[in-house]
C-alpha positions in Angstrom: 34.5 13.4 182.5 34.2 9.8 184.3 31.2 7.9 185.5 32.5 7.0 188.8 33.2 3.3 188.2 29.7 2.6 187.0 30.4 1.2 183.7 31.1 -2.5 183.4 34.3 -3.6 181.8 35.6 -7.1 181.1 36.8 -8.8 184.0 40.7 -9.0 184.3 42.4 -11.5 186.9 44.0 -9.6 189.6 47.8 -10.3 189.6 49.2 -12.0 192.7 50.5 -9.6 195.3 53.1 -11.9 196.6 54.8 -12.3 193.4 56.1 -8.9 191.9 58.3 -10.7 189.4 55.7 -12.2 187.5 55.5 -11.0 184.0 52.8 -8.8 183.2 50.6 -9.4 180.0 51.9 -8.1 176.9 48.7 -9.1 174.8 46.2 -6.5 173.9 44.3 -5.4 177.2 40.6 -6.8 177.3 40.0 -3.1 178.2 40.1 0.2 176.9 41.6 3.5 178.2 38.3 5.1 177.9 36.7 2.1 180.0 39.6 2.8 182.7 39.3 6.7 182.7 35.2 6.2 183.5 36.2 3.8 186.6 37.8 7.3 188.1 35.6 9.8 189.9 35.3 12.7 187.8 36.6 14.8 190.4 39.7 13.4 190.4 40.6 15.1 187.2 40.0 18.5 188.8 42.9 21.0 189.0 42.8 23.2 192.0 45.3 26.3 192.1 44.6 27.1 195.8 45.2 23.3 196.6 48.5 23.2 194.0 50.1 26.3 195.6 49.4 24.5 199.1 52.0 22.0 198.0 54.5 24.7 196.9 54.2 26.7 200.2 54.3 23.5 202.4 57.6 22.3 200.5 59.2 25.4 200.7 58.5 26.3 204.2 59.9 23.2 205.4 63.0 23.9 203.0 63.4 27.2 204.6 63.5 25.9 208.1 65.7 23.0 207.4 68.0 25.8 205.9 67.6 28.1 208.7 68.4 25.6 211.2 71.7 24.3 209.1 72.7 28.0 208.5 72.3 29.1 212.0 73.2 26.0 214.4 75.7 23.4 212.4 78.6 25.4 212.5 78.5 26.0 216.4 78.5 22.1 216.9 81.9 20.7 218.0 83.4 19.5 214.6 82.9 15.7 215.0 79.2 16.5 215.3 79.1 19.0 212.4 80.8 16.6 210.0 77.7 14.3 210.8 75.1 16.9 211.2 75.7 18.1 207.4 75.0 14.7 205.5 71.6 14.7 207.7 70.8 18.1 206.4 71.6 17.0 202.8 69.7 13.8 203.2 66.4 15.8 204.8 66.6 18.8 202.6 67.2 16.7 199.5 64.0 14.8 200.0 61.8 18.0 200.6 63.5 19.4 197.4 62.3 16.6 195.5 59.1 17.0 196.4 59.5 20.6 195.0 60.8 19.2 191.7 57.8 17.0 191.6 55.4 20.0 191.8 57.4 21.4 188.9 57.2 18.1 187.1 53.4 18.7 187.7 53.5 21.9 185.9 55.2 20.4 183.1 52.3 18.1 182.5 49.7 20.9 183.1 48.5 19.3 186.2 49.1 22.2 188.4 46.2 24.3 187.2 43.8 25.0 184.6 46.2 27.8 183.1 49.2 27.2 180.9 51.0 30.0 181.6 50.7 29.6 185.3 51.9 26.0 185.1 55.0 27.2 182.8 55.6 30.3 185.2 56.0 28.2 188.4 57.5 25.4 186.7 60.2 27.4 185.3 60.8 29.1 188.5 60.9 26.2 190.6 62.8 23.8 188.2 65.4 26.9 187.5 66.1 27.0 191.2 66.9 23.1 191.3 69.1 23.7 187.6 67.0 21.8 185.4 65.9 23.5 182.0 62.2 23.3 182.3 61.0 23.7 178.9 63.8 21.7 177.3 63.0 18.7 180.0 59.1 19.3 179.4 59.1 18.5 176.0 61.8 15.5 175.9 59.6 14.3 178.8 56.3 14.9 176.8 58.1 12.7 174.1 58.8 10.1 176.7 55.1 9.9 177.6 54.3 9.4 174.0 56.7 6.4 173.7 56.7 4.7 177.0 58.0 1.2 176.3 59.4 1.9 172.8 62.8 0.5 172.1 62.9 2.7 169.0 61.3 5.9 170.6 61.2 6.1 173.8 63.4 8.9 175.4 65.2 7.8 178.6 66.3 4.6 180.0 65.8 3.0 176.9 67.1 -0.7 177.6 69.9 -2.1 175.2 69.8 -5.0 173.2 72.6 -7.7 174.2 74.3 -7.1 170.9 74.4 -3.2 172.0 75.9 -3.6 175.4 79.5 -2.5 175.9 82.6 -4.6 176.0 83.2 -3.4 179.5 79.7 -4.9 180.7 81.1 -8.1 181.4 83.6 -6.5 183.8 81.0 -4.6 185.8 78.6 -7.4 186.4 79.8 -8.2 189.9 79.1 -6.4 193.3 81.8 -4.3 193.0 81.1 -3.1 189.3 77.3 -2.8 190.3 78.5 -0.5 193.3 80.4 1.4 190.5 77.6 1.6 188.4 75.1 2.7 190.9 77.4 5.4 192.2 78.0 7.0 188.6 74.1 6.7 187.8 72.9 8.4 190.9 75.5 11.3 191.0 76.0 11.9 187.7 73.6 10.3 185.5 71.0 13.5 185.7 73.4 16.0 184.5 74.8 13.3 182.0 71.5 13.0 180.6 70.8 16.7 180.6 74.0 17.7 178.8 74.9 14.7 176.5 71.7 12.7 176.4 73.4 9.8 178.1 70.8 6.9 178.4 68.7 8.8 176.3 67.1 7.8 172.8 69.8 7.9 170.1 69.8 10.7 167.6 71.6 10.9 164.2 73.7 13.8 165.7 74.6 15.4 169.1 71.7 16.0 171.5 71.6 18.1 174.2 68.9 19.6 176.7 70.5 22.9 176.5 70.8 23.4 172.7 67.7 24.9 171.2 68.7 23.7 167.5 69.3 20.1 168.6 67.6 17.2 167.2 65.3 16.8 170.4 63.5 20.1 169.6 61.2 21.4 166.8 61.2 24.7 165.3 58.4 26.1 167.4 59.6 24.9 170.7 63.4 26.6 170.3 62.5 30.1 171.8 61.5 28.4 174.9 64.6 26.2 175.2 66.4 29.7 175.1 64.2 30.7 178.0 65.3 27.6 179.9 68.5 28.5 179.4 68.3 31.9 180.5 66.7 30.5 183.8 69.7 28.2 184.2 72.2 31.0 183.5 70.4 33.4 186.0 70.6 30.4 188.8 74.2 29.9 188.0 74.8 33.6 188.3 73.0 33.5 191.4 75.4 30.8 192.6 78.4 32.7 191.7 77.4 35.9 193.7 76.7 33.6 197.0 79.9 31.7 196.3 81.7 35.3 195.9 80.1 36.5 199.3 80.1 33.4 201.6 82.7 30.8 200.1 82.4 27.7 197.7 82.4 25.4 200.8 79.4 27.2 202.3 77.5 27.1 198.9 78.3 23.2 198.6 76.8 22.5 201.9 73.7 24.4 202.0 73.1 24.0 198.2 75.2 21.6 196.7 74.9 18.9 198.9 70.9 18.8 198.9 71.0 19.3 195.0 73.1 15.9 194.9 70.3 14.0 196.6 67.5 15.5 194.6 69.4 14.4 191.4 70.3 10.8 192.6 66.4 10.4 193.8 65.2 11.9 190.4 67.4 9.3 188.6 66.3 6.2 191.0 62.7 6.9 191.0 62.9 7.1 187.1 64.9 4.2 186.8 62.9 2.0 188.8 59.5 3.2 187.5 60.5 1.9 184.3 63.3 -0.9 185.0 61.8 -4.2 186.3 62.0 -7.8 185.5 58.4 -8.4 184.8 57.8 -5.4 182.5 58.0 -5.7 178.8 59.8 -3.5 176.2 58.4 -3.3 172.6 60.1 -3.0 169.2 57.9 -0.7 166.8 56.4 -3.5 165.1 54.5 -4.6 168.2 54.4 -1.4 170.2 51.3 0.6 170.8 50.7 3.7 173.2 48.4 1.9 175.7 50.5 -1.1 176.2 53.5 0.8 176.5 51.9 3.0 179.0 51.0 -0.1 181.3 54.6 -1.3 181.1 55.3 0.8 184.0 55.4 -0.1 187.8 54.6 1.5 191.0 56.9 1.3 193.9 57.0 1.7 197.6 59.4 4.4 199.1 57.7 4.3 202.6 57.5 7.6 204.2 58.9 9.1 201.2 55.7 8.3 199.1 54.3 11.3 200.7 57.2 13.5 200.5 57.4 12.7 197.2 53.8 13.5 196.4 53.2 9.9 195.5 55.1 10.0 192.2 56.4 6.7 193.3 53.5 4.8 194.2 51.0 6.0 191.2 53.3 6.2 188.3 50.8 3.7 186.4 48.1 6.2 186.8 50.2 9.2 186.0 51.3 7.4 182.5 47.5 6.8 181.7 46.2 10.2 182.8 49.4 12.6 183.2 47.3 15.9 183.6 45.8 14.4 186.8 46.8 16.3 189.9 49.3 14.0 192.2 46.9 14.8 194.9 44.2 12.7 193.2 46.7 10.1 192.0 46.0 7.7 195.0 42.2 7.4 194.4 42.6 7.1 190.9 45.0 4.2 191.5 42.4 2.7 193.9 39.8 3.0 191.3 41.7 1.4 188.2 43.3 -1.5 189.8 40.1 -3.9 189.6 40.2 -3.1 186.0 43.6 -3.4 185.3 44.3 -6.6 186.9 47.0 -8.6 186.0 48.3 -5.4 183.8 48.8 -3.3 186.8 52.1 -4.0 188.3 53.2 -3.0 192.0 56.4 -3.9 193.8 56.7 -3.4 197.4 60.3 -4.3 197.7 62.0 -1.5 199.6 63.8 0.5 196.9 67.4 0.2 198.2 67.0 -3.7 197.6 65.2 -3.1 194.3 67.8 -1.0 193.0 70.5 -3.4 193.5 68.3 -6.6 192.2 67.2 -4.5 189.2 71.3 -3.5 188.5 71.9 -7.3 188.8 69.0 -8.6 186.9 68.0 -6.0 184.3 71.3 -5.7 182.2 69.7 -5.9 178.3 66.6 -7.0 176.8 65.8 -9.8 174.2 63.0 -11.4 173.2 62.1 -14.8 174.3 63.5 -18.0 172.2 60.7 -19.4 170.2 58.3 -16.7 171.1 56.4 -15.8 167.8 56.0 -12.2 169.5 59.7 -11.3 168.1 58.9 -7.6 168.9 58.4 -8.1 172.7 61.4 -7.8 174.6 62.0 -9.1 178.3 65.1 -8.3 180.6 68.0 -10.8 180.9 71.5 -10.8 182.9 73.3 -13.6 181.2 76.2 -11.8 179.6 
């Protein structure tokens, strides 16, 4: 499946590490996908059921420990301390459950095992527990991978052109407006995307991830959308029973708070992977899959890189080879960086600073004035 890096490829200048804002090339790469793949050790494409399940067991064990501590001890603390302890629990548990979300994401890409039925079973259970419609997301996310960087066909976080931004944008283009925008995006962005396709690809009619007959899905996919909906309804009913037994405040503290953190990180991770001043977007006249897949960026979340199973700092490799297990992605990224050269983008800016910078700098996209490649669009912020 690979040649262990032995195949010669055209040399590509390495990008200056100290200048993450330098634009990546938008021309056709001097290397092919096959050449990139052959640079990766063959074992990186091998999926192990035992190893994949070890991450499930690891994450769920830590999540149970956090739950046990919170459920047993936080209510025993004096009130001022308990008010501080709950947000700490939400943050810690939310990070661990984000790792669980990532494992289910692997299942959606058939990167968990060699058995599609096993991947779908594990993914359906894990995602349903986090109120994610597994099959619904799996199919829309697959289309995102098939159309990354396309202004016409990409599925999520499709940037607007200047003529399409709302009248209210100029009133939000200030520090207070950015705080409001980021707060709404991180708290409500995920459920709004699932329910109303907010920030998603425009369709000719109402699009919703819970609608089996919506425009997002084909006829052969509709039955599995019903299954996803059943998983969500089962989880909602379980939560209803828990509320009836323990109360709404208990359920929010134990489950709702961490879920808000999961949803926030999910939106933030995806946003920052595809929103960066150095990345191009393409009109259909210019777009091709390979350049679109390269139009993404690896980020550094510090210790959270490991907690999130490196979905944050190996995203370029993931878009090129989405069935590769996450536990091989770091090795693969190291192998492909010399070949990608300037086409590989990494930004080590702390994610909280990058979030603010991108909210300020990446408001819409337009082609460069005088550029013959009118199909290549870059981020702008002048309204």
